[in-house]
Structures are given as C-alpha cells and as structure tokens.
C-alpha positions as CSV (number, residue, x, y, z in Angstrom):
1,M,32.2,-24.9,-17.8
2,D,33.1,-22.8,-20.9
3,K,32.3,-18.9,-21.0
4,L,29.0,-19.3,-22.9
5,N,27.6,-21.9,-20.4
6,L,29.0,-20.0,-17.6
7,G,27.2,-16.7,-18.8
8,Q,24.0,-18.6,-19.1
9,H,24.2,-20.0,-15.8
10,I,24.9,-16.7,-14.2
11,S,22.0,-15.2,-16.2
12,R,19.5,-17.9,-15.2
13,Q,20.7,-17.6,-11.5
14,F,20.2,-13.8,-11.6
15,N,16.5,-14.3,-13.2
16,E,15.9,-16.6,-10.3
17,E,17.1,-14.0,-7.7
18,L,14.9,-11.3,-9.2
19,E,11.9,-13.8,-9.4
20,E,12.5,-14.5,-5.6
21,V,12.5,-10.9,-4.8
22,R,9.2,-10.3,-6.6
23,S,7.7,-13.4,-4.8
24,K,8.6,-11.9,-1.5
25,V,7.1,-8.5,-2.3
26,L,3.8,-10.3,-3.1
27,Q,4.3,-12.3,0.2
28,M,4.8,-8.9,2.1
29,G,1.7,-7.5,0.2
30,G,-0.4,-10.4,1.3
31,I,0.5,-9.9,5.1
32,V,-0.2,-6.1,4.7
33,E,-3.5,-6.8,3.0
34,E,-4.5,-9.1,6.0
35,Q,-3.4,-6.4,8.4
36,V,-5.5,-3.8,6.7
37,G,-8.6,-6.1,6.7
38,N,-8.2,-6.9,10.3
39,A,-7.6,-3.3,11.4
40,V,-10.7,-2.0,9.5
41,R,-12.8,-5.0,10.9
42,A,-11.4,-4.1,14.5
43,L,-12.6,-0.5,14.0
44,V,-15.9,-1.3,12.6
45,D,-16.7,-3.9,15.3
46,G,-14.9,-2.1,18.1
47,N,-13.0,-5.3,18.6
48,A,-10.0,-4.5,20.9
49,V,-8.4,-8.1,20.8
50,L,-8.4,-8.0,17.1
51,A,-6.8,-4.5,17.1
52,A,-4.1,-5.6,19.6
53,E,-3.3,-8.5,17.1
54,V,-2.8,-6.0,14.4
55,V,-0.4,-4.0,16.6
56,T,1.4,-7.1,17.5
57,N,1.7,-8.6,14.1
58,D,3.3,-5.4,12.4
59,Y,6.7,-7.0,13.1
60,R,6.1,-9.4,10.3
61,V,5.8,-6.6,7.8
62,N,8.9,-4.8,9.2
63,A,11.0,-8.1,9.0
64,L,10.1,-8.7,5.4
65,E,10.9,-5.1,4.4
66,V,14.3,-5.5,5.9
67,E,15.0,-8.9,4.4
68,I,13.9,-7.7,0.8
69,D,15.7,-4.5,1.1
70,E,19.0,-6.4,2.1
71,E,18.4,-8.6,-0.9
72,C,18.0,-5.7,-3.3
73,T,21.2,-4.1,-1.9
74,R,23.1,-7.4,-2.4
75,I,21.8,-7.8,-6.1
76,V,22.9,-4.1,-6.9
77,A,26.3,-4.7,-5.3
78,L,27.0,-8.1,-6.9
79,R,25.1,-8.1,-10.1
80,Q,25.2,-4.5,-11.1
81,P,21.8,-4.7,-13.0
82,A,21.1,-2.5,-15.9
83,A,18.0,-1.2,-17.8
84,S,14.9,-3.1,-16.9
85,D,16.5,-5.2,-14.3
86,L,17.7,-2.1,-12.3
87,R,14.3,-0.6,-12.7
88,L,12.8,-3.6,-11.2
89,V,15.1,-3.5,-8.2
90,M,14.3,0.1,-7.5
91,A,10.6,-0.4,-8.1
92,V,10.7,-3.1,-5.5
93,I,12.6,-0.9,-3.1
94,K,10.2,1.8,-3.4
95,T,7.3,-0.6,-3.3
96,I,8.2,-2.3,0.1
97,T,8.6,1.1,1.6
98,D,5.0,1.9,0.8
99,L,3.8,-1.5,1.8
100,E,5.6,-0.9,5.3
101,R,4.0,2.3,5.6
102,I,0.6,1.0,4.9
103,G,1.3,-1.6,7.6
104,D,2.1,1.3,9.9
105,E,-1.2,2.9,9.1
106,A,-3.0,-0.4,10.0
107,K,-1.2,-0.6,13.2
108,R,-2.2,3.0,14.0
109,V,-5.9,2.1,13.4
110,G,-5.4,-0.8,15.7
111,K,-4.1,1.5,18.4
112,M,-6.9,3.9,18.0
113,V,-9.3,0.9,18.5
114,E,-7.3,-0.1,21.6
115,A,-7.7,3.6,23.0
116,E,-11.4,2.6,23.2
117,L,-14.2,4.4,21.3
118,H,-16.8,4.4,24.1
119,G,-19.8,4.0,21.9
120,A,-19.0,7.2,19.8
121,L,-18.9,5.1,16.6
122,N,-22.7,5.4,15.4
123,E,-24.1,3.2,12.7
124,E,-23.9,5.7,10.0
125,V,-20.3,6.5,10.4
126,R,-19.6,2.7,11.1
127,Q,-20.9,2.1,7.6
128,E,-18.9,4.8,6.0
129,L,-15.7,3.6,7.6
130,E,-16.5,0.1,6.5
131,H,-17.1,1.3,2.9
132,M,-13.9,3.2,3.1
133,G,-11.9,0.3,4.3
134,D,-13.3,-1.8,1.4
135,L,-12.2,0.9,-1.1
136,V,-8.7,0.8,0.6
137,R,-8.4,-3.1,0.6
138,N,-9.5,-3.2,-3.2
139,M,-6.9,-0.7,-4.2
140,L,-4.1,-2.6,-2.4
141,R,-5.2,-5.8,-4.0
142,L,-5.3,-4.3,-7.4
143,A,-2.0,-2.5,-6.7
144,L,-0.4,-5.9,-5.8
145,D,-1.9,-7.6,-9.0
146,A,-0.6,-4.8,-11.2
147,F,2.7,-5.3,-9.7
148,A,2.7,-9.1,-10.2
149,R,1.7,-8.9,-13.8
150,T,3.3,-5.5,-14.5
151,D,-0.3,-4.5,-15.8
152,I,-0.4,-0.8,-16.7
153,D,-4.2,-0.8,-17.2
154,T,-4.8,-2.1,-13.7
155,A,-2.3,0.4,-12.2
156,I,-4.2,3.3,-13.8
157,R,-7.5,2.0,-12.1
158,V,-5.6,2.1,-8.8
159,V,-4.5,5.6,-9.2
160,K,-8.0,6.7,-10.3
161,A,-9.6,4.8,-7.3
162,D,-7.8,6.9,-4.9
163,N,-10.2,9.8,-5.7
164,K,-13.1,7.7,-4.3
165,V,-11.1,7.2,-1.1
166,D,-10.3,10.8,-0.7
167,S,-14.0,11.7,-1.2
168,K,-15.1,9.3,1.5
169,Y,-12.5,10.7,3.9
170,V,-13.9,14.2,3.3
171,S,-17.4,12.9,3.9
172,I,-16.5,11.1,7.1
173,T,-14.5,14.1,8.3
174,R,-17.5,16.5,7.9
175,Q,-19.7,14.0,9.9
176,L,-17.4,13.8,12.7
177,M,-16.9,17.6,12.9
178,T,-20.7,18.0,13.2
179,Y,-20.7,15.4,16.1
180,M,-17.9,17.3,17.9
181,A,-19.7,20.6,17.4
182,A,-22.8,19.2,18.9
183,D,-21.2,17.4,21.9
184,P,-17.7,18.9,22.8
185,K,-17.3,16.2,25.4
186,S,-17.1,13.7,22.7
187,I,-14.1,15.3,21.1
188,P,-11.3,13.1,22.4
189,T,-13.1,10.0,21.4
190,I,-14.2,11.1,18.1
191,L,-10.7,12.4,17.3
192,N,-9.5,8.8,17.5
193,I,-12.1,7.9,14.9
194,L,-10.9,10.8,12.8
195,W,-7.2,9.7,13.0
196,A,-8.2,6.1,12.0
197,A,-10.1,7.5,8.9
198,R,-7.0,9.7,8.3
199,A,-4.8,6.4,8.5
200,M,-7.1,4.7,5.9
201,E,-6.9,7.6,3.6
202,R,-3.0,7.7,3.7
203,M,-3.2,3.9,3.0
204,G,-5.0,4.8,-0.2
205,D,-2.4,7.2,-1.2
206,R,0.3,4.6,-0.6
207,C,-1.5,2.2,-2.9
208,G,-1.5,4.9,-5.5
209,N,2.2,5.2,-5.2
210,I,2.8,1.5,-5.7
211,A,0.7,1.8,-9.0
212,E,2.6,4.8,-10.1
213,Y,6.0,2.7,-9.7
214,I,4.7,0.2,-12.1
215,F,4.7,3.1,-14.7
216,Y,8.4,3.5,-13.9
217,L,9.1,-0.1,-14.2
218,V,7.4,-0.5,-17.6
219,Y,8.4,2.8,-19.2
220,G,11.1,4.2,-17.0
221,R,9.0,7.3,-16.4
222,D,8.3,8.8,-12.9
223,I,4.8,10.1,-13.0
224,R,4.5,10.9,-9.3
225,H,4.2,14.6,-9.8
226,T,2.5,14.5,-13.2
227,S,-1.1,14.3,-14.1
228,L,-2.1,10.6,-14.8
229,D,-4.1,11.5,-18.0
230,D,-1.0,13.6,-19.2
231,A,1.5,10.8,-18.6
232,V,-0.7,8.3,-20.4
233,A,-1.2,10.7,-23.4
234,E,2.6,11.3,-23.5
235,I,3.5,7.6,-23.5
236,A,0.9,6.8,-26.1
237,A,2.2,9.5,-28.3
238,E,5.7,8.2,-27.9
239,Q,4.7,4.7,-29.0
240,E,3.0,5.8,-32.2
C-alpha cells in the first residue's frame, strides 16, 4: 500500500470511528429519553413499579457514558485530531456528561416516587408536572436532533425553550409552598414532589447545555456564559 492509499485508508478509518462515536451518543440519548419519559410517567401516575425500573435501569446510561468516554480518550491519544474533529470529540465528551446527569435526575425522580406520595399529588399539580415533563422531553428530543444534524437553528430553539421549563417550575413551587403552609403535616411528602420538580428543572438546564455545545462544535465558540441573542448576533456579524 503506497503512502497515498495508506493516508486515505487511515482517514476513512478515522471518519468511521468518529461516526461510531456520534452513533453511540444518540443511542445513549435514546435511553436517557426513555428514562425521562418513564420517570415522569411514574411520578404523574404514582407508579412505584415503573419508578423502580427507572432507578434500576440507570446503569445502562452510566455504562454507555464510560464506553464513549474511553473511546474518545483513545481517539485523542492515537489520532491526535485537530480543528473540527477535535471539537467534535470535545463536544461529545461534554454532551455525554450532561446526558448522564439527566439520567441521574430521572433516577432521582424515580426515588421520590418510591418514597410514596401518600395521595399528596392532587390533579392540578399532577397536570402541571405532566406538562413540565412534556416540555423537558421535547427539549431533550430537539437537543439530540440538533446534535445529530449539527443544526444551529434547532439548538437555538432548545436554549430558548428552557425559559418555559423554568417558568413551570416556579409555578409548581408556588403551588406546593401554598399547600405546605395550609397543611404542615404534608410537608415531608410535598417536599418529595418539590424535589422531583426540581430534578426536571435541572434536566431542562442540561438539555440547554447540550444545545450550547453545538455552537462550539460548529463555530468553535463557547456561549455558556453569554447571552444567546448576543452570541447569535456576533456570529452573524463575523460571517458578513
């Protein structure tokens, strides 16, 4: 094999390795999305059996995180990627960290349900939690779609959607605080519901992080501590 063919072979092999890593991230994302959906369903329905499944299945998310992280470490060590390839590897490492933490939050919701809610979850709060769960699941689905297609427009939608999740969390918190004030004996149980809502709010934050990594992947720009509108305007100005 001459040098040209060898170079082409190595390049093709490297591209295949990167594509395999991307595929595993999406596989991990699919499992996390399932975990989130089951956790929300367990909470809304008071289903302790489904909650236990969420807690038990968290190992699947953790195992994939370790597997992908090890593969990224191997790629960096052996391939010494540069420019966009290096950004992809770094974006993957950051993304799987947030996916694993979303999985942890889903597990936390499951544990809250296992602790038993003793009928404290009334219909009004149930509907609010279900709506919040739907918002978070949609954010995660869009974030994974944006990652798969390196789609900046979809990433922007995800970041902006986090405001809706935050607003819903504030609304639920106010409701629960009112219930605790009216019935102090209910405080321990209602706190479990509050922690579950807080876990979902954090899931939304993590989805926003994943969307922000796509800006880094595409433009090499870290916008985590920057106004989204300012970052988009700066990027547009640079491209003129």
